[in-house]
PLY file of the C-alpha trace (Angstrom):
ply
format ascii 1.0
element vertex 194
property float x
property float y
property float z
element edge 193
property int vertex1
property int vertex2
end_header
11.87 12.78 97.06
14.39 12.37 99.75
15.39 8.75 100.95
14.17 8.00 104.62
15.27 5.30 106.82
14.60 3.69 110.15
17.78 3.07 112.16
17.55 0.31 114.55
20.46 -1.28 116.85
21.87 -4.82 116.19
19.00 -6.49 118.05
16.64 -4.60 115.56
15.25 -2.24 118.21
14.31 0.94 116.26
16.19 3.90 117.78
15.70 6.83 115.12
14.37 7.92 111.68
16.75 9.59 109.23
16.80 11.40 105.84
19.61 10.82 103.37
21.63 14.04 103.16
24.12 13.03 100.31
23.58 12.02 96.73
21.97 8.49 96.50
24.39 5.85 95.64
27.50 7.68 96.96
29.35 6.25 99.92
29.71 6.79 102.79
26.07 7.89 103.59
25.37 11.18 105.31
22.19 10.77 107.28
20.28 13.62 109.02
18.99 12.08 112.01
15.45 13.42 113.13
14.08 14.24 116.64
17.49 14.92 118.20
18.78 11.25 118.40
22.03 11.78 116.29
24.18 11.27 119.60
22.09 7.88 120.36
22.92 6.73 116.87
26.53 7.67 116.84
26.95 5.94 120.10
25.90 2.54 118.63
28.73 1.97 116.18
27.08 -0.77 114.32
23.46 -0.10 113.11
20.70 -1.52 110.80
18.97 0.56 108.07
15.61 -0.02 106.85
14.85 1.95 103.80
11.31 3.27 103.92
10.58 3.14 100.15
9.43 0.21 98.10
12.91 -0.12 96.31
15.16 0.81 99.30
17.08 -2.27 100.87
17.87 -2.99 104.21
21.50 -3.25 105.38
23.88 -3.25 108.13
26.22 -0.05 108.59
29.09 1.18 110.74
28.90 4.75 112.03
31.92 6.64 111.26
31.35 9.92 113.00
28.70 12.53 113.82
28.51 16.36 112.90
25.60 18.03 114.42
22.26 16.08 113.43
24.34 14.07 110.82
25.87 10.77 111.07
28.15 9.29 108.55
27.59 5.72 107.78
29.69 3.06 105.70
27.19 0.59 104.23
27.88 -3.06 105.09
25.90 -6.41 104.41
22.44 -6.08 102.84
19.66 -7.74 104.86
16.95 -9.78 103.38
13.39 -8.54 102.75
12.31 -10.38 105.99
14.10 -7.76 108.10
11.45 -5.14 106.96
8.53 -7.60 107.04
9.35 -8.91 110.36
9.22 -5.86 112.22
6.39 -6.40 114.55
5.03 -3.98 117.07
2.56 -4.93 119.74
-0.55 -2.57 119.46
-4.31 -2.55 120.28
-6.77 -0.80 118.40
-10.49 -1.69 117.57
-11.43 -1.78 113.85
-13.49 -3.49 111.27
-13.05 -6.02 108.39
-15.01 -7.11 105.57
-15.03 -10.36 103.46
-13.65 -10.63 100.14
-13.81 -14.44 100.02
-15.63 -16.71 102.31
-19.12 -17.60 103.14
-20.16 -14.57 105.31
-21.33 -11.16 104.52
-21.18 -7.66 106.23
-18.82 -6.06 108.61
-17.15 -7.56 111.65
-15.16 -6.04 114.47
-11.67 -6.82 115.28
-9.23 -5.95 118.09
-5.60 -5.87 116.97
-2.79 -7.60 118.84
0.26 -6.54 116.69
0.98 -4.96 113.33
3.91 -5.32 111.02
4.78 -4.27 107.58
3.83 -7.70 106.32
0.65 -8.32 108.29
-1.66 -8.19 111.24
-2.55 -10.34 114.14
-6.08 -9.70 115.44
-8.95 -11.04 117.74
-12.60 -11.48 116.61
-15.50 -13.21 118.06
-16.51 -14.66 114.61
-14.60 -17.84 113.22
-12.73 -17.42 110.07
-11.12 -19.98 107.89
-7.32 -20.20 106.86
-7.07 -18.94 103.11
-9.88 -16.45 103.51
-9.33 -13.09 102.20
-10.77 -10.08 104.10
-10.39 -6.10 103.90
-9.03 -4.74 107.14
-9.42 -1.06 108.17
-5.84 -0.43 109.51
-6.59 2.45 111.89
-3.35 3.46 113.92
-2.09 5.93 111.42
-2.97 9.51 110.15
-5.17 8.36 107.53
-6.52 4.85 108.23
-6.30 2.33 105.12
-8.36 -0.37 104.11
-6.24 -3.18 102.72
-6.57 -6.96 101.77
-5.30 -9.61 104.21
-5.03 -13.38 103.74
-5.92 -15.18 106.70
-3.14 -17.61 107.43
-4.16 -19.53 110.69
-5.59 -19.48 114.16
-3.16 -18.39 116.93
-3.11 -19.83 120.37
-5.42 -18.10 122.65
-3.73 -15.19 124.68
-6.55 -14.21 126.92
-8.13 -11.63 124.47
-11.70 -11.71 123.40
-12.65 -14.37 120.84
-10.07 -16.21 118.23
-6.81 -14.74 117.49
-5.90 -14.98 113.82
-2.47 -14.13 111.83
-2.77 -12.70 108.56
-0.50 -11.15 105.79
-1.15 -8.29 103.83
-1.79 -8.83 99.88
-1.91 -6.69 96.91
-0.53 -3.57 98.68
0.15 -0.66 96.30
3.47 1.11 97.03
1.68 4.04 98.95
-0.23 1.68 101.22
3.14 -0.31 101.78
5.07 3.01 102.58
2.21 4.16 104.93
2.14 0.94 106.83
5.91 0.87 107.33
5.91 4.47 108.56
3.07 3.61 111.05
4.92 0.60 112.21
8.23 2.38 112.60
6.58 5.26 114.26
4.80 3.02 116.95
8.05 1.16 117.54
9.83 4.47 118.06
7.16 5.50 120.56
7.25 2.17 122.25
11.16 2.80 122.54
11.72 6.36 123.64
15.31 5.87 124.86
0 1
1 2
2 3
3 4
4 5
5 6
6 7
7 8
8 9
9 10
10 11
11 12
12 13
13 14
14 15
15 16
16 17
17 18
18 19
19 20
20 21
21 22
22 23
23 24
24 25
25 26
26 27
27 28
28 29
29 30
30 31
31 32
32 33
33 34
34 35
35 36
36 37
37 38
38 39
39 40
40 41
41 42
42 43
43 44
44 45
45 46
46 47
47 48
48 49
49 50
50 51
51 52
52 53
53 54
54 55
55 56
56 57
57 58
58 59
59 60
60 61
61 62
62 63
63 64
64 65
65 66
66 67
67 68
68 69
69 70
70 71
71 72
72 73
73 74
74 75
75 76
76 77
77 78
78 79
79 80
80 81
81 82
82 83
83 84
84 85
85 86
86 87
87 88
88 89
89 90
90 91
91 92
92 93
93 94
94 95
95 96
96 97
97 98
98 99
99 100
100 101
101 102
102 103
103 104
104 105
105 106
106 107
107 108
108 109
109 110
110 111
111 112
112 113
113 114
114 115
115 116
116 117
117 118
118 119
119 120
120 121
121 122
122 123
123 124
124 125
125 126
126 127
127 128
128 129
129 130
130 131
131 132
132 133
133 134
134 135
135 136
136 137
137 138
138 139
139 140
140 141
141 142
142 143
143 144
144 145
145 146
146 147
147 148
148 149
149 150
150 151
151 152
152 153
153 154
154 155
155 156
156 157
157 158
158 159
159 160
160 161
161 162
162 163
163 164
164 165
165 166
166 167
167 168
168 169
169 170
170 171
171 172
172 173
173 174
174 175
175 176
176 177
177 178
178 179
179 180
180 181
181 182
182 183
183 184
184 185
185 186
186 187
187 188
188 189
189 190
190 191
191 192
192 193
């Protein structure tokens, strides 16, 4: 399977997706940039690359040159795991969640505020307790997922309906993690068409 990357500028604004077009482990990297964005990537000079696989790392890189849809990148410093987890995109969708722990039963509705590779913030009209575990239907992707989320805390009201809660995903398998990453990256690219 080819290695895929999200390419962002130095402020971590995603600008393109790419596939590794050279042997893994060899430097410099030759990246095949998708959707006709190779010129945009080449114009950046310094970029950040977030690997879209579970074992892939995030790192800074320096674009050397471009040929066609490929850019040649010299890898630089590694970024910590928070670079991937903290990429948060505002998105509103209606969905459902179910209890794993807690005193309530049944299905509740939610309206999302934002989504990241590490969790989701959402509004609901029923109160939740920090520490509860719920199963959330994450809908803005090709195949919606049901994943477990740990309720972290209520957030200050932002004018949405009901209470706003921050949560983090727990016990994701590698396929779920990859699907959420791809959804977050795709949403961010649509939000920043350049």
